N, C-alpha and C positions, 0 to 999 in steps of 0.2 A: 375495881375496874368498871367503867361504864362506857358503853358504845353509843354513839349518836350518828344517825344517817342524816347528812345535810346536802341539799342540792347546791349545784354550782351553776352560775349563769351560762356556762358553755354547754350544759346538758339540757337539751330541749325536750323535757318531759313535764307533764302537768303535775304529777305527784310522784316524787322520787321513792316514796315508801311502797308504791305499787311495782316499781322496777326492782329495787333491792330490798331484800328482807334478811333479818338475822333470826336465828333460833333462840337467842337470848340477848338481852341488852345490858345485864349487869351481873356481877358475881364477885365472890371473895375466894382467893386462892392462897392458902397458908403455905409456909415454907415446907418444902419436901413433898407436897401433894403432887399427884400426877397431873400433867397438863390438862387443861380444859379445852375442848374443841368447840369453837364457835363456827357454825355453818353460815356462810354467806350465800344467799340464794338469789339468782338473777332470773327474772321472768319478764322479758321484753314482749310487748304486745305489737310493736311496729318495728320497721327497720330503724336501726340506731347504731351510731358509732360513738364510743366513748374511749378516749385515749389518755390513760394515766391521769385521771382526775381524782382529787382527794375527797371522795364522797363519804368515807367513814372516818370518824375520829374516836380514838379510845382515850379516855381520861383515866389516869392512874392516881389513886388517892393515897394519902399518908395513912399508914396502918393505925396510928393512935388518934390522929386528928382527922376524922372522917370527912370533913368538909374542905380539907386542904388538898388541892390538886398538886401532885408532884410533877406530872408530865402529861402532855397531850400529844398523842401519836397519831398523825394522819396516815391513813391507808389509801393508797391510790387504786382506783378501779379502772380496768380496761375491758371493753366489751364491744363486740360487733355482732349485731343480729341482722340476718338477711332472710329474704324469701328464697325459695328455690328459683333458679333462673334457667330458662329454656328458650329454644328457638324452634319454630315450626316453619318449614319451607315446602312448597312455595306458598307465598302469602298473596292474597287471602283465599284463593280458590284453586282447586285442581280443575283444569279445563281440558277435556279430551278433544275439543274441536270437532269438525265434521268427520264422520266415520261411515264407512260402507256397512250396511246391514250384514251381520254375521261375521264381521271382522273383529280382531282383537287388538287392543292397544294397551300398553302398560306405562303408567307414569309413576313417579316416586313421590312419596311424602317423607320428608326427613324431620325427625325429632332429635334435637341436639341439646345436651345438657351443657350450658355455658356457665353454670354456677359452681359452687364448691361442695354442695351437698348432693347425695344420691336422692333421686326421687322416683316414685312409681307412677306409671301412667296406664290408662286403659282406653282403648279405642273401641267404640261400640257403634253398631249400625242402628240408626234411629228410624222410626216409622212415624207416620202421621198420627197414629193412635197413642203412641207413647213417646216420651222424651227421657233422656238420661239426665239424672240429677246428681251433681257432684256432692258427695258427703265428706266432711272432714273429720 
């Protein structure tokens, strides 16, 4: 058995091998042996949607005639990669408007998760001397 990763024109990636990886590409499995597990690893670097595209092909070879292909089995891949989606309101600023000295006014800042993944956030008070740097 030999596995081949091949790109499809409908998949917009520069190098398909950077997106889909296998832990092995070839092997021999004798009768009665326990099944061999092939790990298919997806590592998208951008937002991407792939819907049932045959990116993997497994070639099965004849046991006696090693160069004779008995079957080619396409394996379809589906994948959706997304960034976390959120909304912050009001946009772009919180404006308290004119206020009497010593008075108190409360406005709201709304952070809404509009995506499908949980995400964490931190609100920090910045000063002129320091700024908050986001680390991933």
